[in-house]
Structure formats: structure tokens, C-alpha cells
C-alpha positions in Angstrom: 56.4 172.3 93.8 53.2 170.7 94.5 53.0 168.3 97.3 52.7 164.5 95.8 50.3 162.2 96.5 51.5 159.3 98.7 49.9 155.7 99.2 51.3 155.7 102.8 50.4 157.6 105.9 52.2 157.8 109.2 51.2 154.5 111.4 50.8 152.3 108.2 53.0 149.0 108.3 55.6 149.2 104.9 58.4 146.9 103.7 61.2 148.1 101.4 60.9 147.3 98.0 64.5 148.5 96.8 68.0 149.7 98.2 70.0 148.5 100.9 67.3 147.8 103.4 65.2 145.8 100.7 63.0 143.2 102.6 62.9 145.3 105.8 59.6 145.9 107.4 58.7 149.1 109.6 56.0 151.5 111.0 56.3 154.9 109.2 57.0 157.5 112.0 56.4 160.6 109.7 55.0 161.3 106.0 56.5 164.4 103.8 54.5 164.8 100.7 56.0 167.9 99.6 59.4 166.2 99.2 57.6 162.4 98.1 59.6 160.8 101.3 58.7 158.5 104.2 60.6 158.5 107.7 60.3 154.8 108.5 61.1 153.2 112.4 64.7 151.2 112.2 65.0 151.5 107.9 67.6 153.7 106.3 69.8 154.2 109.3 72.7 157.2 108.8 75.5 158.2 111.3 75.4 161.6 113.0 78.0 162.6 115.1 77.3 165.4 117.9 79.5 167.7 119.1 79.9 167.8 122.9 77.4 170.4 124.8 76.2 171.4 128.1 73.1 169.2 127.7 75.1 166.7 126.0 78.6 166.8 127.9 79.6 163.1 126.3 78.7 163.8 122.4 79.7 160.8 120.1 78.3 159.3 117.2 74.3 158.5 116.8 72.1 156.2 115.0 69.2 157.9 113.2 66.8 157.2 110.7 67.0 159.5 107.3 63.6 160.0 105.0 64.0 157.7 102.0 61.5 158.2 98.7 57.7 156.7 99.1 58.3 154.9 96.0 60.8 152.5 97.4 58.1 151.2 100.0 55.1 149.3 99.8 51.9 148.9 102.1 51.6 145.6 104.1 48.0 144.7 104.2 46.5 144.8 107.8 44.3 141.7 107.2 46.2 139.4 104.4 49.7 140.7 106.1 50.9 140.6 102.3 52.9 143.6 100.5 50.2 145.1 98.5 49.1 148.1 95.9 46.9 150.5 97.1 43.4 151.0 95.2 40.8 153.4 96.4 37.5 152.7 97.1 33.7 154.7 98.2 32.3 153.6 101.3 28.6 153.7 102.1 28.6 157.2 103.6 30.5 159.0 102.0 34.5 158.9 102.7 36.9 157.4 100.2 39.2 154.9 101.7 42.4 152.7 101.1 42.0 148.8 100.0 43.7 146.1 99.5 44.5 145.0 95.8 44.7 141.4 97.2 42.0 140.7 99.6 39.7 144.4 99.2 40.4 145.4 102.6 40.0 148.4 103.6 43.7 149.9 104.7 42.1 152.6 106.5 41.3 152.6 110.7 
């Protein structure tokens, strides 16, 4: 299977556009282009049961983030702070950068 082209990267602030966490904002912790998924901080929390071990004698029930499809998140522009589609522009000097469709500001650092 070929890796999908994701419009978001690790460290981007995104908003969830559909699903149980619709409207919530978070930062991307990790991207999985091969699966087309992203891991967003504080979004799509699932319950994970852990057995007591020697390291963690308590065990218990933990909440942790699960990956969600990248098509369900939208980039937040760092300048205008609005959810935006991602465009691409070639800057002077050659590199290609992601740009906001609303204000034209680059989303890359």
C-alpha cells in the first residue's frame, strides 16, 4: 500500500471537522502517512485496561489518544486562526510551502 499525501504535519494545530470530537482543537503529536491517520493531543480518547505488573503494581484503567483519519481534521492557520484548506506555493529560492487559502500566509515554519 502506498503512503497517502497528508496536508497536516506533526506540530500543526488542527480542528476536528466530524465525529464525536467535532469542533475540538489540538496539536498533532504524530502522523501516520501509510495509514492516512494522525494522533491529536486530547482528541479521540479511548479506554485502555492495563494489568498489574512489577513496574506498575497498581494496574488500572487509563485514557489515551487513538489515531483518527487525517481527512477528519483541518489545519488552523497560524496567522488568521481560522480552519483552512491547504494550498501549495513555490517560494523564492525553490522550496515548496503550504499556504492558507484565506490569508495566503505560509503554514510552514
